[in-house]
C-alpha atoms as one frame of an Amber mdcrd trajectory, in Angstrom:
protein
   3.961  -9.616  53.415   2.668 -12.206  50.966   0.501  -9.430  49.615   3.704
  -6.883  49.386   5.849 -10.022  47.411   2.418 -10.834  45.156   2.179  -6.976
  44.082   5.988  -6.257  43.521   5.730 -10.097  41.215   2.658  -8.830  39.542
   4.471  -4.839  39.378   7.334  -6.959  37.635   5.439  -8.673  34.935   4.185
  -5.573  33.818   7.375  -4.408  33.472   8.943  -6.961  31.251   5.303  -7.370
  29.340   5.669  -3.428  28.276   8.440  -3.230  26.389   7.961  -6.474  24.573
   4.476  -4.993  23.661   6.005  -2.167  22.320   8.832  -4.791  20.173   5.909
  -7.100  18.661   3.362  -3.924  17.897   3.183  -3.640  14.082   3.343   0.779
  13.329  -0.457   0.844  11.147  -0.618   2.282   7.483  -3.169   3.650   5.787
  -3.092   3.159   2.001  -4.939   5.958   0.511  -5.641   6.685  -3.886  -3.058
   7.567  -5.648  -3.376  10.206  -8.075  -2.701  10.614 -11.988  -1.527  13.853
 -12.860  -1.327  13.058 -16.211  -0.893   9.894 -18.323  -0.137   9.557 -22.316
   0.744   6.959 -23.773  -1.894   3.682 -23.473  -5.272   3.029 -23.369  -7.029
   5.542 -20.913  -8.789   3.158 -19.113  -5.342   1.309 -17.349  -4.148   4.418
 -16.380  -7.921   4.931 -14.327  -6.720   0.760 -13.504  -3.322   2.275 -12.089
  -5.008   4.745  -9.098  -6.887   1.103  -7.837  -3.676  -0.852  -8.439  -0.571
   0.910  -7.671  -1.901   1.627  -3.635  -2.647  -2.098  -3.339   0.516  -3.171
  -4.763   2.336  -0.731  -2.455   0.700  -1.879   0.327   1.192  -5.153  -0.095
   5.265  -4.223  -0.675   5.017  -2.279   2.800   2.664  -4.799   4.574   5.368
  -7.637   3.862   7.561  -5.699   6.210   7.184  -7.538  10.242   6.851  -4.610
  11.295   4.157  -3.070   9.685   0.518  -3.506   9.015  -1.698  -2.155   6.404
  -5.258  -0.127   7.847  -8.369  -2.825   6.889  -9.193  -1.289   3.361 -12.896
  -0.712   4.092 -11.902   0.950   6.937 -10.015   3.137   5.212 -12.832   3.700
   1.956 -15.141   4.411   5.508 -13.075   7.212   6.137 -12.696   8.862   2.479
 -16.026   8.883   2.056 -16.913  10.572   4.990 -13.914  13.423   4.269 -16.162
  13.490   1.034 -12.387  12.471  -1.281 -13.454  11.399  -4.294 -10.924  10.150
  -6.438 -10.832  13.176  -8.731  -9.595  15.322  -5.364  -6.217  15.612  -4.288
  -6.115  14.646  -0.710  -3.639  17.062   1.183  -1.850  15.720   4.769  -4.572
  17.338   6.809  -7.268  14.691   4.970  -4.827  11.970   4.969  -4.480  12.871
   8.833  -8.241  12.785   9.851  -8.577   9.617   7.156  -5.670   7.660   8.680
  -7.062   8.078  12.246 -10.530   7.164  11.584  -9.248   3.757  10.408  -6.743
   3.469  13.332  -3.582   4.150  11.120  -0.327   5.811  12.570   0.449   6.601
   9.340  -1.081   7.558   5.579   1.127   6.828   2.894  -0.735   8.464  -0.775
   0.894  10.361  -3.066   0.703  10.445  -7.471   2.012   9.090 -10.780   2.524
  10.244 -14.230   3.205   8.277 -17.126   4.501  10.388 -20.502   4.594   7.833
 -23.014   6.554   4.970 -20.858   8.062   7.291 -18.611   7.181   6.165 -15.680
   7.227   9.081 -12.379   5.241   7.644  -9.027   5.605   9.925  -6.145   4.914
   8.512  -2.219   4.170  10.993   0.332   4.094  10.339   3.886   2.117  11.716
   6.927   2.644  11.619  10.352  -0.945  11.369  11.701   0.150  11.965  14.722
   1.003  15.674  14.060  -0.123  16.191  10.578   2.839  16.683   9.042   4.120
  15.097   5.353   7.465  13.114   7.137   9.319  12.583   3.466   8.346  12.638
  -0.259   9.842   9.585  -1.962  10.330   9.198  -5.698  12.019   6.807  -8.417
  14.027   9.996  -9.326  16.609   7.271 -10.626  16.676   8.149 -14.828  17.187
   4.422 -14.814  13.995   3.543 -13.045  11.837   5.192 -14.908  10.933   2.639
 -17.370   7.227   1.786 -17.112   8.520  -1.968 -17.608  10.272  -1.216 -14.133
   6.801  -0.548 -12.371   7.321  -3.368 -10.155  10.856  -2.317  -9.158   9.338
   1.256  -9.117   7.426  -0.096  -6.703   9.868  -1.659  -4.556  12.003   1.405
  -4.556   9.543   3.635  -2.755   8.243   0.536  -0.914  11.624   0.494   0.670
  11.970   3.953   1.426   9.122   4.666   3.171   9.983   1.924   5.908  13.050
   3.551   6.312  11.130   6.901   6.540   9.052   5.334   9.227  11.971   4.446
  11.064  11.775   0.319  10.258  15.158  -1.660   9.954  15.662  -2.328   6.626
  13.307  -5.616   5.020  15.196  -9.061   5.963  16.702 -11.150   3.739  14.636
 -13.583   3.702  11.233 -10.471   2.827  13.356  -8.814   0.025  14.194 -12.488
  -1.151  11.017 -13.457  -2.216  10.198  -9.734  -3.996   9.154 -11.077  -7.239
   9.991  -8.848 -10.508   5.926  -9.188 -11.864   5.914  -7.506 -15.288   4.105
  -4.575 -16.078   1.587  -6.325 -17.991   0.635  -8.189 -15.466   0.367  -5.493
 -13.091  -1.962  -3.230 -15.221  -3.974  -6.881 -15.948  -4.344  -7.413 -12.300
  -5.073  -3.473 -11.597  -7.712  -3.447 -14.191  -9.035  -5.994 -12.356  -9.758
  -4.263  -9.001 -10.907  -1.516 -10.670 -13.742  -3.675 -12.732 -14.092  -5.279
  -9.272 -15.006  -2.606  -7.735 -17.245  -1.749 -10.784 -19.116  -4.542  -9.689
 -18.372  -6.082 -13.048 -17.586  -9.526 -12.000 -17.394 -11.183 -16.156 -14.453
  -8.339 -16.718 -12.485  -8.289 -13.430 -12.566 -12.603 -13.487 -11.140 -11.194
 -17.528  -8.183  -9.239 -16.913  -7.395 -11.464 -13.838  -6.464 -14.204 -15.647
  -4.732 -12.058 -17.717  -2.428 -10.938 -15.228  -2.230 -14.860 -14.192  -1.864
 -15.806 -18.208   1.272 -12.908 -18.158   2.953 -14.215 -14.776   1.345 -17.547
 -13.233   2.773 -16.968 -10.490   0.543 -14.291  -8.676  -1.163 -14.974  -6.222
  -3.296 -11.171  -5.286  -4.414 -12.402  -9.086  -5.336 -15.552  -8.279  -7.055
 -15.033  -5.313  -8.817 -12.282  -7.256 -10.170 -14.485 -10.052 -11.353 -16.853
  -7.049 -13.280 -13.614  -5.277 -15.122 -12.468  -8.499 -16.088 -16.446  -9.377
 -17.533 -16.941  -6.136 -14.737 -20.011  -5.246
């Protein structure tokens, strides 16, 4: 009798814990490289930097949602290397699926951008790593939101659309309130810092992160980058 009661208690505890775990579990997203499909009007090195910076900035926006988590960048990099996906190769749905699975992610996000003398377009593909399907393609298709100077707002918009496509509720008011209108100058300098850091050029990376902070002092990601390359 006692064993029966104890077993019933254990089963009830498991039954109650399961939905709680489901509620607390976050959807894991692998953010993959973005392709420059043809950009003109600024230093070529800026566009190379944005290939690194856009995924990082968008990943930060996605991770700000309480229901989402971004997969470990190191695991994503290793998976990309195993798939032999260099910067010059477009990442299709099948490749994105394999990388996401290897990184332990439920979804993959990748895409492309183009800057035509200040007219900036971003296209983001959301891939379901369980089915291999592209669930949606989102873009800043509103002509009023295609100015390079609006880059922070553009990335926030596509981030919100990706969150919605995953079936998550909108960003909470408290989270939405912390979104910052970071100037494009700061975003570009931060992206250059990431690029130089990846190349192992700490001096140029530090200079770029410092430029990002000069353009926007309240930029914790740039401050963290500066501390990394200076070894602080």
